[in-house]
C-alpha positions as CSV (number, residue, x, y, z in Angstrom):
1,M,34.6,-100.2,45.6
2,I,32.0,-97.7,46.6
3,S,28.3,-98.8,46.4
4,T,25.9,-96.7,44.6
5,N,22.9,-98.1,46.3
6,K,21.0,-95.4,48.0
7,G,18.3,-97.5,49.5
8,F,15.0,-99.2,48.9
9,M,11.5,-98.1,48.3
10,C,8.8,-100.6,49.2
11,G,5.0,-101.0,48.6
12,S,2.3,-103.5,48.7
13,R,2.5,-106.4,46.4
14,I,0.1,-106.6,43.6
15,Y,-1.5,-109.8,42.6
16,E,-4.1,-111.0,39.8
17,Y,-6.2,-113.9,40.7
18,K,-9.4,-115.2,38.7
19,G,-9.6,-111.8,37.0
20,W,-9.4,-109.8,40.2
21,M,-6.4,-107.4,40.6
22,F,-5.6,-106.5,44.3
23,E,-2.8,-105.3,46.5
24,Y,-1.9,-107.1,49.7
25,G,0.5,-105.8,52.1
26,Y,0.7,-103.1,54.8
27,G,-2.8,-102.2,54.7
28,G,-4.4,-105.6,54.2
29,P,-6.2,-106.7,50.9
30,W,-7.9,-104.3,48.7
31,S,-9.3,-104.7,45.1
32,L,-7.8,-102.5,42.4
33,K,-9.3,-101.2,38.9
34,K,-7.7,-102.5,35.8
35,D,-5.9,-99.4,35.7
36,G,-4.1,-99.9,39.0
37,S,-6.2,-97.4,41.0
38,L,-8.1,-98.4,44.2
39,R,-11.7,-99.3,44.0
40,K,-13.9,-97.1,46.3
41,R,-15.7,-100.1,47.6
42,T,-14.7,-103.9,48.0
43,G,-17.5,-106.5,48.6
44,R,-18.1,-110.0,49.6
45,T,-17.4,-111.3,46.2
46,F,-13.9,-110.1,46.3
47,Y,-13.2,-111.3,49.9
48,K,-14.3,-114.7,48.8
49,I,-11.8,-114.9,45.9
50,F,-9.2,-113.4,48.1
51,Q,-9.8,-116.1,50.8
52,E,-9.4,-118.9,48.1
53,W,-6.2,-117.3,47.0
54,Y,-5.1,-116.9,50.4
55,D,-5.7,-120.7,51.1
56,L,-3.1,-121.5,48.4
57,G,0.5,-122.3,49.6
58,R,2.8,-119.3,49.9
59,D,4.9,-120.3,46.8
60,V,1.8,-120.8,44.8
61,R,0.5,-117.4,45.7
62,E,3.6,-115.9,44.2
63,Q,2.9,-117.2,41.0
64,Y,0.0,-114.7,40.9
65,R,2.2,-111.8,41.6
66,V,2.3,-109.1,39.0
67,G,4.0,-106.2,40.7
68,G,4.9,-104.4,43.8
69,G,7.3,-105.1,46.5
70,C,10.6,-103.4,47.1
71,Q,12.7,-101.7,44.4
72,R,16.1,-100.6,44.6
73,I,17.0,-96.8,44.5
74,R,20.2,-96.0,42.9
């Protein structure tokens, strides 16, 4: 059987926690607007919420994941 899988495309994982949407991955955490675009600035309030989220266990943090990661390319 011949595989039709041509590879994977990966990006930062996207999470939503306490009303804040953010990506966390290769470039560190960064807050996102509701439409998914990057915010120009990220302040102390975001980093407080991010630290609270980060202190949760790894499996609990994954419950807040809403997108991103690796996708198979066919």
